[in-house]
Residue, then its C-alpha position, 0 to 999 in steps of 0.5 A: m963357718y958351722r953353716i959351711i960344714l953343714f952344707l958340706v955334710l949335706i952335700a956329701l951325704a946326698a951324693a952318697g945316697a945317690a950312689w948307693v941308689a945307682d948301685q942297686g940293681g932291679d926293676v920297679a913295675l907300677s900297674w893302675g888299671g890298664w896302665r903299667v909302667q916298668t922301670t929301673l930303680p935309679v930312674f924311679a928314684l929320680a922321677l920320685g924326686v923330680a915329682i916331690v920337688a914339683a909339688m912342693l912348687v906347686w903348693s908355694i905358688l897356690r900358697a902365695l896366691w892365697r895370702t896375696p890379699e892379707r899381704i897387700k892389706h899388711a903392706r897398706r897397713e904397715r905403709r900407713r904405720a910408717r907415715g903415723r910415726h914419720a908424722v909424730t916424729q916431726g910433730l915432736l920435733a916441731i913442739g921442741h922448737g915452738d913451731s905450733t903450726a906445724a905440730r898441729a898439722h902433723a898431730d892431725v896427720a898422726r891422728r888419721l894414721a895411726a890413732q891407736d899410737p900411744l905417741a899420736l896421743l901424746l902428741h895431740a895433747q902437747s901439740a893442744q897445750l902448745d896452742g893453748d887448748r885446754e880443752g883439747a889437751q884435757r881431751a887427750f889425756r882423758a883418753m890415755a888415762e883410759r887405756e892400760d898403757t897409758r894410763l899413768l901418763g895421761l894422768r900425769g897429764l890431767f894433773i898438769e892441767a888442772q894446776r894450770a886451772d888453778d884446781p887443787v883439789g881436782a889436782v890432789m884427787i888426780a895425784e892420789e889416783a896415781l900413787k895408788l896406780a904407781p907408789a914409786s911415782t915421784w911426782a904423784s908422791q911429791a903432790v900428796l905430801g904437799f896438800r897433806c901438809a897444806k892441810g896440816d895433815w902431818s902424820g899422813a906427810l910423815t907415812i908418805l916420807d916413810n913410803n918414799l924412803a922404803l921405795g928408795l925415792i930419797d936417800k937417808p940424809a934427805y929423808r933426815r931433813q925432810r922428816g926434821v921440817l915435818l916435825t917441826a912444822r908440827a910442833l909450831e902447830l901444837e904449841n899451845v894446844d898440846r905442849d907435850l906432843s909439840r916439846e916431843s915433835a920439836m926435840e926429835a926434829i932437832k936431832l935430824a936436822p940441828t941446824l934448821v931454824p925455827a926447830a932450833v928456836l922451839a928447841s931452846k925455848y922448851q929446854s930453857e921452860a926446862h932449865q936445861i940452859r946450857r943445853s939450850m945454848r948448845i942448840v942455839e950455837a949449833a944453828w948459829l954457826a950454820q945460819p946466823h939468825p935473828d931469831l936464834a939471836d933472841a933466843y940466846a938473849h932471853v935463854k934465862l928468864g929474868d936476867s937484866a938488859r945488860q946481861r942479855l947484851v953480855r950473852t948476845e955479844t958472847l953469841a955474835a963472837k962466834a960470827p964475827g963480822h957476820l951482818e947479823s952479829g952487828l944487828a944483835v949486839a946494836r939491838a942488845a945495846i939499845d935495850a941495854t941504853e948502851y948507845a956507844r956500843a950499838r954505833a960500834a956494832l953498826a960501823p962496820f955496816i953504815a957504808a952501805p946499810t941495810q933497812r934493818v941498819a938503817m932502822l936501829m941507826a934511826e932509833i938510836e938518834r931519836t932515844e940517845h939525843g933526841d934528834s927527830g931531824k937525824a932520825r927521820t933522814w935516817t928512816l928515809r935511807a931505809v926506804r931506799a936502802q937495801h933489804d935485809p934477808v928474808w924467808t924466800a921460796d920460789g920468788y914467794v917472800s913470807d915473814r916467817w918461816h913454812p915447811v913446804s912453798p905455797v907456789s910449787g908445793r915443794l918440801d923444805a923450800f923456804q930459805w933464809q937469804t935476800p929476795l932476788a928482786a932486791l939484789p942490785s945490778d949493773k945499772g946503778a948502786a944499790i943505794e943512792t945518796s941524795p945532797f940532802e942526806e949527807a948535809m943532814l948526816a954531816a956534821p955542822p960547821p962552826r959559825r963566824v960571828e963577824p962584828p956588826r958594821e956601823a953605818p955612816a952618819d950621813v945615810a940613813s940606814p934602812p929599815a931591816a927587812q925579813d929574810n924571806s922578803p924580796a930585794p928592793a928592785a934598785v939593787v938587782e942588776p942583770a948578770p955580768a956579761k963575759a966582757v969587763e964593763p966600766a961600773p956605774a959611778a956611785p951614788a952622790a950621798a954614798p962614800v967614795p972607795p978609795p982607788l984600787p990599782a988596775e990589776s986588783a979586782p973590782v970590790t963587790a958588795p957582800p951578798l945578802f944571803r951567803a951559801r952553806q959550805d956543806l951542801p952542793k951548789t946547784t944551778p938555778a932554773s932559768i926564768p922564762q920571759v914573760i910574754p904580754l897579752v895583746r888584746a884586739p881594739d874591739d875586744p872588751g876582755i873578761d871580768d877579773e876574777g878573785t884570787s884562786d887558790e893553787f892548792a885547791e883541786q879543779l875538777t873541770p877545766a875553766k871554761a875559755q871565753a869564745g872567739g869569733w863571731r860565736g863570742f860576738l854572738a854570746r856577747w851581744g846576747s849577754 
């Protein structure tokens, strides 16, 4: 709108100026050497305007001709740059969907057409990483680290490559350099923080944590938790070196992170040594309500030095009542009850978890069976069941399982990564139950059936009783009969010396002799394995055979296979030569 108004105003001014010039009278004479030109003022003004326009047009044409080579060069450069950016775009897309061949081809095109483009360097480095060319990736990242605009990105790539090459010292040096260039870099601060924690430099780690809070990299709750973790690690390390600093660190840590189990255990220990029993119990109870843990139960049971086992049992039951039905509550009560020789209370505490026991539950049951009744059979059964039982919660971080708590993960260097949970490898799946019972375990854990005492049978006077045989002696061949067929056949006639039984009705089943061994009712019946048929060895008439060897021990390990006798003409020559 404003442009239209301005254009109309300019046209009006031009028209007014032209009208004013046309209204002016007089002549204009121009004399130059022997030339003389005389004309009116309006014609002179029109000729002057035409001359000015022509001069401007000529200047524009000359200027365009002068700048034509530069424009051609600039156009070629822009076309190369456009082709290079297109190659970079296509290469990054190829890296996104994992096409290493296309990514490498586009990276070569981008490096040829736009070698100084930061994205071309990034494409070259990532394509080398996708191909597994670590040397090429490192060269590309070094080239990026030497430039001012891509220095931080190049250091980040070199840090990743150092981690892949298992070079922690080089990785930390790169991270420290990146932290100097950009203190707000999250990955650099985390890497340096993890390295200082691995070295045990807790003061340096706390300094970095304070800088992260000042730069706004972490919020206040995360800062309090991580500072509590670092203080707990320092307190545990200085427990036997500097007790005062360790106690001070533990008490500050429990204020910042009251649910941190190692901090609660250590702070409770120091409070117990200072005879602050109620404060020590409150520290453990607060952590127990958030996460029941066996170390908390042990610290709570021994909060008073010199107490008897029964007093520790009563105190442990008080703590377990704050988390009823939890596995750690039952295990803590059972452990204290076993120490106090209260086996009935231990069994009652473990009763809800026997159906699907964990390893600690099974081992406690084995200890109860061994110490209460001296039943080594049931103890071994529970021990065998513990081998295949579900795993108990442990300290895990990034798939790494540890027997004790650590402030950082040894896999990723992440602070406060260890959690008290069941390891992933021990979780049940839909392929089968986590606990597979066996008939042996069921038979051992079941109550034995009552024995039925039968009166001895008296043999007839006219039949001589055979001598008593051992339990493991084979039955005589006369009593072994083939398996009965489906069709009922008449029984063979009894020997003359045996008494003839009275005739039975036609509808009643035939009387069979009582079995020599009676099967147990508490064991499941298994189908006997089929006995392979014996294949007789048939030799040729002219085969003299081989000498009988001595009886070999079937349990002796044969290092080399026995050499068989050669057959054919080779065997004939061997026997003839011998």
